[in-house]
C-alpha positions as CSV (number, residue, x, y, z in Angstrom):
1,M,263.9,252.6,439.8
2,E,261.1,250.1,440.1
3,P,260.4,247.9,438.3
4,T,264.0,247.5,437.2
5,I,265.3,247.5,440.8
6,P,262.6,246.4,443.3
7,E,262.3,248.2,446.6
8,G,264.6,246.6,449.2
9,S,267.1,245.3,446.6
10,Y,270.8,245.3,447.2
11,I,272.8,246.9,444.4
12,L,276.4,246.8,443.4
13,G,278.0,249.8,441.8
14,L,281.4,249.7,440.0
15,R,283.7,252.7,439.8
16,I,283.4,254.1,436.3
17,H,285.7,252.9,433.6
18,G,285.0,254.3,430.1
19,E,282.3,256.7,429.0
20,L,278.9,256.9,430.5
21,Q,276.1,256.8,427.9
22,C,272.3,256.9,427.6
23,G,270.7,253.9,429.2
24,D,273.4,253.4,431.9
25,I,272.0,253.2,435.5
26,V,274.2,255.2,437.9
27,I,274.6,256.0,441.6
28,F,275.1,259.7,442.2
29,R,275.0,262.4,444.9
30,L,272.2,265.0,444.9
31,G,271.4,267.2,447.9
32,G,273.4,265.1,450.3
33,R,271.7,261.8,449.3
34,N,272.8,258.9,447.1
35,L,270.3,258.3,444.3
36,V,270.0,255.7,441.5
37,K,268.6,256.7,438.1
38,R,269.1,256.0,434.4
39,I,271.0,258.4,432.1
40,A,268.4,259.6,429.6
41,A,270.4,262.4,427.9
42,V,274.0,263.3,427.4
43,L,276.1,266.2,426.0
44,G,274.3,267.9,423.1
45,D,271.0,266.1,423.5
46,V,268.0,268.4,423.5
47,V,265.3,267.7,426.1
48,Y,261.7,268.8,425.5
49,V,259.6,269.0,428.7
50,D,255.9,269.7,429.1
51,E,255.9,271.1,432.7
52,N,252.1,270.7,432.9
53,T,252.2,266.9,432.3
54,F,255.9,266.3,432.9
55,N,256.1,264.4,429.7
56,I,259.5,264.5,428.0
57,R,261.1,263.7,424.7
58,I,264.8,263.5,423.9
59,N,265.9,264.9,420.5
60,N,262.3,264.6,419.3
61,I,260.1,267.7,419.3
62,L,257.2,267.5,421.8
63,K,254.2,269.5,420.9
64,G,253.2,271.7,423.9
65,A,256.7,271.6,425.4
66,T,257.1,274.5,427.9
67,K,260.8,274.0,428.4
68,I,263.5,273.1,425.9
69,I,267.0,272.5,427.3
70,E,270.3,271.2,426.0
71,V,272.5,269.0,428.1
72,P,275.8,270.9,428.8
73,E,279.3,269.4,428.7
74,R,280.1,267.0,431.6
75,H,276.4,266.8,432.7
76,F,273.6,264.2,432.4
77,Y,269.8,264.3,432.4
78,M,268.4,261.5,434.7
79,L,265.1,259.7,434.7
80,G,263.7,256.9,436.8
81,D,262.3,253.8,435.2
82,Y,258.8,254.3,436.7
83,P,258.1,257.9,435.7
84,A,254.8,258.3,437.5
85,E,256.6,257.8,440.8
86,S,260.1,259.0,440.1
87,F,261.7,262.2,441.5
88,D,264.1,262.9,438.7
89,S,265.5,265.6,436.4
90,R,262.0,266.7,435.4
91,Y,261.4,268.1,438.9
92,W,264.8,269.3,440.1
93,D,265.7,273.1,440.1
94,N,268.8,272.2,438.2
95,P,267.9,269.3,435.9
96,F,271.5,268.2,435.3
97,I,273.9,266.1,437.3
98,H,277.6,266.9,436.9
99,E,279.8,264.0,436.2
100,D,281.8,264.7,439.4
101,N,278.7,263.8,441.4
102,I,278.4,260.3,439.8
103,L,279.8,257.7,442.1
104,A,279.4,254.5,440.1
105,R,277.7,252.7,437.3
106,L,275.3,250.0,438.5
107,F,276.5,246.5,437.9
108,T,273.9,244.5,435.9
109,K,274.2,241.1,434.3
């Protein structure tokens, strides 16, 4: 999540109160690990992915898109803030995180 959260930073997550939305940074479980990413797309959003370049667009057609997916109910599409170095939804076998796997929303001031 660099540059937003520099390597070695301590973070504080709050149990979720209210709805999660695009732009929220969350802590979640994936493959037995806790990860921190930003919610990029929510229910009903359409994600266009070019799997050759890993460029994405949300709700905006991407010429050359090789994959077009819609975010299902109770799921989120996650991206890191430094896309060139982020292992995020673009690369996962299942690109969505179920809401039950979200542990907390990151506390920011």
